[in-house]
KOLLUMTI-734770 format. One line per 2 residues: for each residue z, x, y of C-alpha. Coordinates in steps of 0.1 Angstrom, whole numbers, plus 5000, padded with zeros to 4 digits. Each point is the difference from the previous one (the first is absolute). Example, Ala and Ser with C-alpha at 12.3 -4.5 7.8 and 13.67 -1.06 7.14 Angstrom:
BEGIN
5078/5123/4955  4993/5014/5034
//
This chain:
BEGIN
1819/0245/2361  4963/5005/4993
4990/5034/4987  4978/5023/5021
4963/4998/4990  4985/5030/4982
4979/5013/5028  4996/5034/5017
5003/4982/5034  5035/4986/4992
5016/5032/5013  4986/4995/5035
5024/4973/5013  5030/5020/4988
4987/5032/5016  4992/4982/5032
5036/4988/5002  5015/5034/4991
4977/5022/5021  4980/4978/5024
4991/5028/5025  4991/5027/4974
4962/5006/5001  4984/4988/4968
4965/5013/5009  4986/5024/5026
4962/5001/5003  4977/5023/5021
4990/4983/5032  4983/5014/5031
4989/5036/5000  5008/5025/5027
4973/5018/5020  4980/5026/4982
5003/4982/4966  5036/5012/4997
5028/4985/4978  5002/4962/4998
5027/4983/5020  5015/4980/4970
5008/4973/5026  4995/4971/4975
5034/4993/4985  5013/4971/4979
5038/4999/4994  5015/4982/4971
5008/4969/5020  4964/4997/5013
4985/5007/4965  5021/4973/4985
4995/4974/5027  4963/5006/5006
4992/5000/4963  5018/4967/4997
4978/4986/5028  4968/5013/4984
5011/4986/4966  5005/4966/5015
4967/5002/5019  4981/5011/4969
5014/4970/4982  4984/4978/5026
4967/5017/4992  5005/4992/4963
5010/5035/4991  5031/4996/4980
5015/5001/4965  4976/5016/4975
4970/5003/5024  4981/5032/4993
4994/5017/5033  4979/5030/5007
5016/5023/5026  4977/5025/5017
5020/5012/5029  5006/5036/5012
5035/5015/4999  5016/4983/5030
5029/4977/5009  4977/4971/4991
4995/5014/4965  5037/5001/4993
5007/4966/5017  4973/4984/4979
5011/5015/4967  5036/4989/5004
4988/4966/5013  4979/4995/4969
5029/5011/4977  5023/4975/5019
4974/4973/4996  4996/5007/4963
4963/5007/5005  4982/5027/4980
4986/5029/5021  4970/5017/4985
4997/5037/5010  4968/5021/4993
4994/5035/5012  4974/4996/5028
4985/5034/4993  4987/4993/4965
4963/4995/4993  4987/4969/5017
4987/4985/4967  5034/5006/4984
5018/4985/5030  4979/4969/4998
5006/4997/4963  5038/5003/5005
5000/4973/5027  4978/4977/4978
5023/5005/4970  5031/4992/5021
4986/4965/5007  5019/5000/5033
5006/4968/5018  5008/5016/5034
4988/5031/5018  5020/5017/5028
4984/5030/5016  4990/5019/5032
4967/4989/5017  4981/5028/4982
5012/4988/4966  4989/4964/5008
4966/5013/5011  4996/5018/4967
5012/4969/4982  4971/4980/5016
4973/5026/4997  5009/5013/4965
5012/4968/4984  5035/5011/4993
5025/4974/4987  4978/4970/5002
5027/4979/4985  5023/5005/5030
4999/4970/5022  5032/5006/5021
4993/5028/5025  5022/5019/5025
4989/5028/5023  5024/5027/5011
4987/5007/5035  4973/4983/5020
4981/4973/4981  4962/5002/5002
4991/4966/4986  5001/5009/4963
5036/5006/4993  5018/4966/5002
5031/5000/5021  5018/5031/5014
5033/5015/4989  5014/4995/5035
4993/4963/4998  5016/4999/4965
5031/5016/5013  5003/4977/5030
4995/4970/4977  5029/5011/4979
5024/5010/5028  5034/4983/4998
4996/4989/4964  5030/5020/4989
5006/5021/4969  4972/4999/4974
5005/5012/4964  4983/4983/4971
5021/4994/4969  4980/5025/4979
5009/5006/4964  5000/5034/4983
4968/4992/4981  4981/4986/5029
4969/5020/5011  5009/5020/5031
4968/5020/5006  4968/5013/4985
4996/5038/5007  4968/5016/4990
4999/5034/4984  4980/5028/5018
4974/5000/4973  5002/5038/4998
4994/5000/4963  4981/4967/4997
4993/4967/5016  5030/4989/5022
5021/4973/4983  5024/4975/5017
5035/5006/4988  5021/4969/4999
5034/5006/5016  5027/4975/4995
5030/4997/5023  5023/5016/4974
4977/5031/5000  5005/5007/5037
5037/4993/5000  5004/5024/4970
4980/5027/5018  5023/4998/5030
5031/5003/4978  4986/5029/4979
4987/5020/5030  5034/4996/5017
5018/5013/4970  4976/5027/4989
4997/5016/5035  5034/4992/5014
4985/4980/5030  5025/4985/5024
4994/4977/5030  4995/5016/5034
4976/5028/4990  4966/5006/5017
4969/5001/4978  4965/5012/5007
4979/4983/4973  4964/5013/5001
4989/4974/4975  5004/4966/5018
5009/4977/4970  5030/5022/4993
5013/4992/5035  5006/4964/4988
5029/5013/4980  5017/5015/5031
5013/4968/5016  5014/4988/4967
5019/5033/4998  5013/4999/5035
4979/5029/5012  4980/5006/5032
4963/5004/4992  4980/5023/5023
4963/4993/4993  4982/5034/5004
4972/5006/5025  4973/5006/4973
4973/4983/4980  5019/4989/4969
4968/5001/4979  4995/5037/5008
5033/5017/4995  4983/5034/4993
4987/4998/5036  5034/4992/5017
5009/5020/5031  5032/5019/4992
5008/5003/5037  5001/4963/5004
5021/4996/4968  5025/5026/5012
5001/4983/5034  5012/4967/4984
5024/5018/4977  5016/5019/5028
5000/4972/5026  5017/4974/4977
5021/5023/4978  4981/4989/4969
5023/5005/4970  4975/4991/4972
4963/5002/4995  4975/4987/4974
4966/5015/4996  4973/5007/4975
4995/5036/4986  4971/5003/5024
5023/4993/5030  5026/5024/4986
4973/5027/4999  4993/4993/5037
5037/5005/5009  5004/5030/4978
4969/5016/5016  5014/4994/5035
5031/5019/4990  5025/4987/5026
5036/4992/4990  5010/4964/4994
5037/5002/5010  5008/4962/5002
4986/4991/4966  5025/4993/4972
4977/4984/4975  4962/5005/4994
4982/4980/4974  4964/5006/4988
4980/4979/4975  4965/4991/4991
4992/5031/4979  5018/5032/4989
5011/5021/5029  4988/5036/4995
5029/5023/4994  4992/5023/5029
5000/4970/5024  5034/4990/4987
5013/5035/5006  4986/5002/5035
5014/4966/5010  5034/5008/4985
5001/5032/5022  4994/4979/5031
5028/4975/4992  5038/5005/5006
5018/5014/4969  5017/4966/4993
4968/4980/5002  4983/4986/4969
4964/4999/4991  4992/4972/4975
4968/4994/4981  5003/4966/4983
4976/4992/4971  4986/4965/4998
4970/4978/5008  4992/4968/5018
5007/4982/4968  5035/5016/4996
5020/5020/5026  5022/5020/4998
4998/5011/4963  5015/5035/5002
5011/5024/5027  5005/5037/5004
5015/5020/5029  4981/5030/5015
5025/5026/4988  4996/4990/4964
4962/4997/5005  5001/5036/5013
5020/5010/4969  4972/4986/4978
4972/5016/5020  4995/5029/4976
4997/4977/4970  4974/4978/5019
4979/5031/5009  5002/5010/4963
4985/4967/4989  5030/4978/4992
4990/4972/5023  5018/4987/5031
5037/4991/4997  5006/4966/5016
5037/4999/4992  5022/4974/4984
4994/4962/4998  5016/4980/5027
5026/4976/4985  4997/4974/4985
4964/5010/4991  4992/5007/4964
4972/5025/4997  4985/5007/4966
4971/5021/4988  4976/4984/4975
4970/5012/4981  4968/5001/5022
4979/4969/4994  4972/4988/5022
5001/4965/4985  5022/4971/5011
5034/4997/4983  5013/4964/4999
5034/5005/4984  5025/5029/5002
5010/4996/4964  4969/5019/4988
5003/5029/5025  5006/5035/4988
5025/5018/5022  4998/5038/5003
5029/5024/4999  5008/5025/5028
4975/5027/5005  4969/4980/4989
4975/4989/5025  4992/4963/5000
4996/4970/5023  5027/4993/5024
5015/4965/5000  5027/4984/5021
5021/4968/4997  5023/4991/5029
5007/4976/5029  4970/5013/5021
4974/5000/4972  4975/4973/5010
4986/4978/4973  4964/4992/5010
4969/5006/5021  4987/4970/5019
4969/4985/4984  4996/5030/4978
5010/4989/4965  4982/5029/4983
5017/5026/5022  5033/4983/4994
4996/5002/4963  4991/5037/5002
5030/5009/5021  5028/4977/4988
5019/4997/4967  5023/4972/4990
5034/5011/4986  5025/4977/4983
5035/5013/5004  5029/4998/4975
5014/4970/5018  4967/4981/4998
4990/5005/5037  4965/5012/5008
4991/5026/5025  4968/5018/5011
4995/5037/4994  4975/5016/5024
4976/5027/4988  4998/5024/5029
4966/5013/4991  5014/5035/5001
5008/5025/4972  5031/5021/4998
5031/5009/4980  5038/5003/5001
5015/5035/4997  5033/5007/4982
5020/4994/5032  4987/4964/5004
4976/5009/5028  4966/4984/5002
4969/5022/5004  4967/4986/5013
4969/5014/4984  4973/4979/5017
4981/4967/4999  4992/4987/4966
4964/4992/5010  4996/5035/5014
5009/5019/4968  4973/5021/4985
4993/4993/4963  4985/5032/4987
4991/5009/4964  5031/5021/4997
5024/4974/5014  5009/4984/5033
5006/5017/5033  5021/4986/5029
4994/5006/5036  5035/5009/5010
5004/5025/4972  4968/5018/5011
4995/4998/5037  5033/5015/5012
4993/5032/4980  4969/5006/5022
5014/4986/5033  5021/5031/5005
4969/5020/5009  5004/5008/5037
4964/4993/5008  4999/4966/4982
5010/4969/5018  5001/4978/4969
4983/4995/4966  4991/4970/4979
4995/4998/4963  4972/4977/4988
4982/4993/4967  4963/5000/4996
4982/4984/4970  5010/4978/4971
5037/4991/4996  5014/5020/4971
4975/5029/5007  5004/5003/5038
4994/5033/5018  5031/5009/5021
4988/5008/5035  5022/5012/5029
4988/4990/5034  5012/5024/5027
5004/4994/5037  5004/5033/5019
5026/5005/5027  4988/4995/5036
4981/5031/5012  4992/5014/4966
4962/5005/4997  4981/4985/4971
4986/5035/4993  5035/5010/4987
5000/4974/4972  4986/5022/4973
5030/5024/5005  5025/4971/5003
4987/4985/4968  5007/5033/4981
5035/5000/5014  5005/4963/4991
4990/5007/4964  5025/5029/4999
5027/4976/5014  4993/4974/4973
4998/5024/4970  5038/5002/4993
5004/4963/4999  4989/4979/4970
4985/4970/5019  4986/5019/5030
4983/5026/4977  4978/4972/4986
4981/4995/5032  4963/5006/4993
4984/4996/5034  5010/5006/5036
4981/4983/5029  5005/5003/5037
5001/4967/5019  4999/5000/5038
5026/4972/5006  5017/4978/4974
4999/4962/5004  5035/4986/5005
5016/4965/5001  5000/4981/5033
5037/4991/4998  5018/5033/4998
4971/5025/5003  5015/5018/4970
4988/4986/4967  4968/5019/4990
4970/4978/4990  4995/5017/4967
4976/4972/4988  4976/5009/5028
5004/5037/4993  4993/4994/4963
4967/4983/5010  4992/5029/5023
5009/5026/4974  4978/4983/4974
4969/5007/5021  5008/5037/5002
5010/5010/4965  4966/4996/4982
4985/4976/4976  5017/5017/4970
5033/4986/5011  4988/4964/5004
//
């Protein structure tokens, strides 16, 4: 009997047989009068998701979009997005996903680097492709929606062409490329992470085990790519009525409407979205599991969300990155227990590694490291660079050899096998209990004359001020003699005229703490730049450039 292909879509036929009428995906449809809550009248059950993705996979093959074909997908969260993604996985094609909200020049660069052979998008995406020269290498075109003469055939025609073809599932091997997912570029130029089929399959298994996920639950994933995991886990995915590129601007009333109407039992959201729900302050009685990732969740937000959840519910904050997820996890109760240490400059506790990951701390080095044999591992308590080896650690960036060398280390194991160790680009340490503490991005550390400073060991000390929304540590000047500067964003409604007093109070807050006491300059900034994916990662590189113009020539 042939073995099942290594493919995230392989679970669909089984789930369609076991629970054909269970909704796999609910999407917002028509809106009631007065701009009220969406009807969520667009539903795909497991039987339809499996059968229709089979038809689309067969139809795509007739368009030459099959095994190994790199295919840009620029489709809004909708049934068509999920049907397409599973059809592409079934076909063995390689979907290419890029955040649509990134800088237009960076977006074009990403699409050029991907060397896509096919382009599937909504009419607006095809118009931009024509006008802006996106993905010129793509010759096979499909439009989702009405075709205006520049988008090849339509998805509706593709599906009709493949109707009746029967089950579709390419015999994909674990090392076959499954997708190219571009990073958000929040700390540099976006890079295309090469995902192999074994990476997706391992993520499903590790998430199921780490979070105790069982089939039949109802998920509200506010970051659409995460919804792709739901069907493989046997969940119902309710796509929220919001702009996924602006989670900080989500309407909590609409989120609560969906949660209440469908008995949502788990929710994924960025720290920015958690802040929205925490600020709304209404109980979340149906939720049993909340997960937040993308950046550290402020301790006060964790506490406020936990107060809105049932006693038995869990609040998880997994640590990881596009290149490797999940790496470690911590539950909200333990995170609350470490809050005092975080606010005293210890960093942010991100919990314990998810088995079978091996997480190790090495001496900070900005140069590439080819072989693990020359690496110096650090003992517990010492801050260094975080590395991880495990089944979800990806091994390369597409068409980015220099970036791959900078982020990957080859390790030869005792039995002679080789594996890739991923350098997270973060700094941190292990405590005596085996918990991992995150201290910030390696590239965002401040190298002052009296030693390094790390963002997560400085900012939380000052973020406790009631009239401060958030702070950001940046360095100005020559590396090794940088001036530590704290950029300060005041809370809403606090006038700029109060900053002189607030600065004095911030200096008093920092004085008892070794790292925070070293801050030389405080600057008020009207509104921090943040990443487009989660609206939570602070653009410290942009703030550093801004701060350099305001600290005087003597610090250049």
